[in-house]
C-alpha positions, 0 to 999 in steps of 0.5 A: 365611820369612813362612809359618814365622813364621805357623806359629810364631805359630799354634803359640804361640797353640795352646799358650796354652790357658785353664786349666780352671776348678776347684771350690773346696775349700769347695764340694767340702767341702759336696758329698761325692759330688763330692769322692769322685768327684774324689778317685778321678780325682786318684788315677788321673790327677792330670795330666789333672785338674790340680794346682790341682784336686787341691790343692783336693780335698785341702784339701776332704778336710782341711776335712771331716775337721778342720773349719775350725779355731778362730780364734786368740784370744791371752790374757795369761799369768800366770807367777806368782800374786800377791795384788796388782794390779801383780804384786809 
């Protein structure tokens, strides 16, 4: 029984691998050669590379294509033009 529990503990510890570190989308957007390489790897074998890394690759591709976007700057909207300050 003790051997069984040791075997089970060893099996559980071997299943708890550290996740692979992955490159951020910003770093990949600045390095197009590495981005292209990882895009091909994600296309060929997504499971091997990992879901998090492939998501970062797609985000980097979006950043390179569309940019980081413009910040939202709300402004007041006047529906009707008026000559007075208070809008009457």
